[in-house]
C-alpha positions in Angstrom: 76.2 51.8 96.7 77.7 49.4 99.5 81.0 47.7 99.2 80.9 44.3 99.3 83.8 43.1 102.0 86.6 41.7 100.0 87.7 39.0 102.1 85.4 37.3 103.9 87.1 34.4 105.0 89.0 36.9 107.1 86.1 38.0 108.8 85.0 34.7 110.8 86.9 32.3 112.0 84.8 28.7 112.0 85.1 26.0 114.3 87.0 23.7 112.0 86.7 20.8 114.4 83.0 20.9 114.3 83.3 20.5 110.3 86.0 17.7 110.5 83.9 15.8 113.1 80.6 16.8 110.9 82.3 15.2 107.9 83.7 11.9 109.6 80.2 11.3 110.7 78.8 12.1 107.1 81.2 9.7 105.7 80.6 7.0 108.1 76.5 7.3 107.4 77.5 7.4 103.6 79.7 4.3 103.5 77.3 2.5 105.9 74.5 3.4 103.5 76.2 2.1 100.7 76.8 -1.0 102.3 73.4 -1.3 103.0 72.6 -0.6 99.2 75.8 -3.1 98.5 74.1 -5.6 100.1 70.8 -5.1 99.2 71.7 -4.7 95.8 73.8 -8.1 95.8 71.0 -9.8 97.6 68.9 -8.7 95.1 71.2 -9.4 92.3 71.2 -13.0 94.1 67.5 -12.9 94.0 67.2 -12.0 90.5 70.2 -14.9 89.6 68.1 -17.1 91.8 64.9 -16.6 89.7 66.8 -16.3 86.6 68.6 -19.8 87.0 65.0 -21.3 88.0 63.4 -19.7 84.8 66.3 -20.6 82.8 65.9 -24.2 84.0 62.3 -24.0 83.3 62.8 -22.3 80.0 65.2 -25.3 79.5 62.7 -28.2 80.2 60.3 -26.5 78.3 62.7 -26.3 75.6 63.7 -29.9 75.6 60.2 -30.9 76.0 59.3 -29.1 72.6 62.6 -30.1 71.2 62.1 -33.5 72.2 58.6 -33.8 71.2 59.6 -32.1 67.7 62.1 -34.3 67.1 59.6 -37.3 67.9 57.2 -35.9 65.4 60.2 -34.9 62.6 61.2 -38.7 63.7 57.7 -39.8 62.6 57.2 -37.7 59.8 60.6 -38.9 58.5 59.6 -42.6 59.1 56.3 -42.0 57.6 57.7 -39.9 54.8 60.2 -42.7 54.4 57.5 -45.0 54.3 55.4 -42.9 51.7 59.1 -42.8 49.4 59.4 -46.7 49.5 55.4 -46.9 48.4 56.2 -44.5 46.4 59.3 -46.1 44.6 57.2 -49.5 44.6 54.4 -47.5 43.0 57.2 -46.4 40.2 58.9 -50.1 40.2 55.0 -51.3 39.8 54.2 -48.5 36.6 57.3 -49.1 35.2 56.9 -53.0 35.0 53.4 -52.2 33.6 54.4 -49.5 31.5 56.8 -52.3 30.1 54.0 -54.7 30.1 51.8 -52.0 28.4 54.6 -51.3 25.8 55.1 -55.2 25.0 51.1 -55.4 24.7 51.1 -52.2 22.5 53.7 -53.7 20.1 51.8 -57.3 19.9 48.7 -55.3 19.3 50.2 -53.3 16.4 51.5 -56.9 14.6 47.8 -58.2 15.7 46.6 -55.3 13.8 48.7 -55.7 10.9 47.8 -59.2 11.1 43.9 -58.2 11.5 44.5 -55.8 8.5 45.8 -58.3 6.3 43.4 -60.7 7.5 40.9 -58.3 6.8 41.8 -57.5 3.3 41.7 -61.0 2.4 38.4 -61.2 3.7 37.6 -58.5 1.7 38.5 -60.1 -1.5 36.4 -63.4 -0.1 33.5 -61.2 0.6 33.9 -60.0 -3.6 34.3 -63.5 -4.7 31.0 -64.6 -2.6 29.3 -62.1 -3.3 29.8 -62.6 -7.0 29.2 -66.7 -6.4 26.0 -65.4 -4.4 24.9 -63.5 -7.3 25.4 -66.6 -9.2 24.0 -68.5 -7.2 21.0 -66.3 -6.6 19.7 -66.5 -10.4 20.9 -70.5 -10.2 18.1 -70.3 -7.1 15.5 -68.3 -8.9 16.0 -71.0 -12.1 16.2 -74.0 -9.5 12.5 -72.6 -7.8 11.5 -72.6 -11.3 12.4 -75.9 -11.5 11.2 -77.1 -8.1 7.5 -75.5 -8.7 8.1 -77.8 -11.9 9.0 -80.6 -9.5 6.2 -80.3 -7.2 3.5 -80.5 -9.9 5.3 -83.2 -11.3 5.2 -85.1 -7.6 1.7 -84.2 -7.3 1.2 -85.5 -10.9 3.0 -88.6 -10.1 1.1 -89.1 -6.8 -2.3 -88.9 -8.6 -0.6 -91.3 -11.2 0.4 -93.9 -8.7 -2.7 -93.5 -6.8 -4.8 -94.3 -10.0 -2.6 -97.0 -10.7 -3.3 -98.7 -7.3 -7.1 -98.0 -7.5 -6.7 -99.9 -11.1 -4.6 -102.6 -10.1 -6.7 -103.1 -6.8 -9.8 -103.0 -9.1 -8.3 -105.8 -10.8 -7.8 -107.8 -8.0 -11.2 -107.6 -6.3 -12.2 -110.9 -6.9 -8.9 -112.3 -5.7 -8.0 -114.0 -2.2 -4.4 -114.5 -0.8 -4.0 -117.5 0.8 -1.0 -117.7 3.0 0.5 -120.6 5.3 0.0 -123.6 2.8 3.4 -125.9 2.4 4.8 -125.8 -0.9 5.0 -129.3 -2.5 6.4 -130.8 -6.0 3.9 -131.6 -8.2 1.1 -130.0 -5.8 -2.6 -129.5 -6.9 -3.3 -125.8 -5.6 -6.7 -125.1 -7.1 -7.8 -128.7 -4.8 -6.2 -127.4 -2.2 -8.1 -123.9 -2.4 -11.4 -125.6 -2.9 -10.6 -127.9 0.1 -10.0 -124.8 2.3 -12.9 -123.0 1.5 -14.9 -126.5 2.0 -13.6 -126.7 5.4 -15.0 -123.2 6.0 -18.6 -125.0 5.1 -18.8 -123.6 2.1 -20.0 -124.7 -1.1 -18.2 -124.2 -4.2 -17.0 -125.9 -7.6 -13.5 -126.0 -9.5 -15.4 -123.7 -12.2 -15.9 -120.6 -9.1 -11.9 -120.7 -9.1 -10.9 -118.9 -12.2 -7.6 -119.0 -11.9 -4.8 -119.7 -9.3 -1.0 -119.2 -8.6 1.5 -119.0 -6.0 3.3 -115.5 -6.2 7.0 -115.4 -5.3 7.4 -112.1 -3.0 10.2 -109.3 -3.7 11.9 -110.8 -0.6 12.2 -114.2 -0.3 12.0 -115.7 3.2 13.4 -118.8 3.7 11.5 -121.9 5.2 8.3 -119.6 4.3 5.7 -120.9 1.6 4.6 -118.5 -1.7 1.6 -117.3 -1.2 -1.6 -118.7 -3.3 -3.7 -116.1 -5.0 -6.9 -117.7 -6.4 -9.4 -115.1 -8.3 -12.6 -116.6 -8.0 -15.7 -116.1 -10.2 -17.9 -113.4 -8.0 -17.1 -110.5 -5.5 -19.7 -112.2 -3.2 -18.0 -115.7 -3.2 -14.5 -113.6 -2.5 -16.5 -111.6 0.5 -18.1 -114.5 2.1 -14.7 -116.7 2.4 -12.9 -113.7 4.0 -15.5 -113.0 6.5 -15.8 -116.8 6.8 -12.0 -117.4 7.4 -12.1 -114.5 10.0 -14.0 -116.7 12.1 -12.6 -119.9 11.5 -8.9 -120.9 12.7 -7.8 -123.2 10.0 -5.0 -125.0 10.0 -3.0 -127.3 7.2 -4.4 -130.2 9.3 -7.8 -129.3 8.1 -6.9 -129.8 4.5 -5.1 -132.8 5.3 -1.8 -131.8 4.3 1.4 -133.6 5.7 4.2 -132.4 8.3 3.8 -129.8 10.9 0.5 -128.3 11.8 0.6 -124.6 10.5 -2.4 -121.8 10.4 -3.6 -120.6 7.1 -4.8 -117.2 6.9 -7.1 -115.9 3.9 -6.8 -112.0 3.2 -7.8 -109.8 0.2 -5.0 -109.6 -2.3 -3.8 -106.3 -2.0 -1.1 -104.1 -4.4 2.1 -104.1 -2.9 1.6 -100.0 -2.3 -1.2 -101.1 -0.1 0.1 -103.6 1.5 3.2 -101.3 2.9 0.4 -98.6 3.2 -1.4 -101.2 5.8 1.6 -102.2 7.4 2.3 -97.9 8.5 -1.3 -97.6 9.6 -0.8 -100.8 12.1 2.6 -99.4 13.2 0.8 -96.1 13.7 -2.5 -97.2 15.6 -0.4 -98.9 18.2 1.5 -95.7 18.6 -1.3 -93.5 18.5 -3.7 -96.4 20.7 -6.2 -96.9 17.6 -7.9 -100.5 18.1 -9.3 -101.0 15.0 -7.6 -101.2 11.5 -9.0 -103.2 8.7 -9.3 -104.1 4.8 -12.6 -103.7 3.1 -13.2 -104.3 -0.6 -9.5 -103.0 -0.7 -9.6 -100.3 0.7 -8.0 -99.3 4.3 -9.6 -98.1 7.2 -8.9 -97.5 11.2 -10.7 -96.2 14.2 -10.1 -95.5 17.5 -12.4 -97.2 19.2 -16.4 -98.5 19.1 -17.9 -94.9 19.1 -15.3 -93.0 16.8 -16.0 -92.3 12.9 -13.8 -94.7 10.9 -11.1 -93.0 8.7 -10.2 -94.4 5.1 -6.8 -94.1 4.1 -5.8 -93.7 0.8 -2.4 -92.4 0.7 0.3 -92.2 3.6 -0.7 -88.3 3.3 -4.0 -89.7 4.8 -1.8 -91.0 7.7 -1.5 -87.4 8.8 -5.3 -87.6 10.1 -4.6 -89.8 12.7 -4.3 -87.8 16.4 -3.4 -89.1 19.7 
């Protein structure tokens, strides 16, 4: 086993100058390197700082734009929200007003309902009374219907009776003529006047042919108009001939030597008051319906539309319904 040297430092004598020189050289390189490194680091830091500042400005601009845009959006949203709030307030005010009106209307409706209820109750009471009255009226109507049927029967019988009486009266006048237009004089001899009129028509007549002669006072006396003369003759043939001749001859008062203003004289059949009224209605209706002929024959009334139509005999007013346009 070898023994290691105990003090090596004493074995050699290194050149301290070389170490010192090498050491200085190394220190100089380190300082230069450190300086370069420091400069490089500082440059990079400056570059990083510039880049950071540039990025920071960009970020700041971006943030500012974003913030401004957000603020503008927020402002717009705030305005919209404010408008919406105002609209909501207005709607609320309108709703409140409507509610108040509705509330008033509801109160009025309650009052009206109460009034209607009272009126309805009153109506129900009135209806009950009306129902009772209606029942009484219904019973009365039933009785009236019976009476009405009896009245209709009586009317029918009355019309038949009037028709029978009128027919009998007209039959009693079948020998009579009615002379219209002969003036009245004091102490006149109307029988002589009748004979003169008949002779003026070109017919032979004796005093004995005139059975009776009178002046008839009408129901309605017209001032200035003379009463008609009714003469009863001794035969129907004589009566018919006189009426037929009178229709063809225009007689006047001068034709029978009567003084005063000249007036026309007309000779007609002596009709009953009912037939006279019926004749007037027939003539009036004939004018309206444009019927050409209305005449009297043997106390009966006839009407015809024209020469080719059939004659319609009118007995009563009901027969006038047969006349059509």
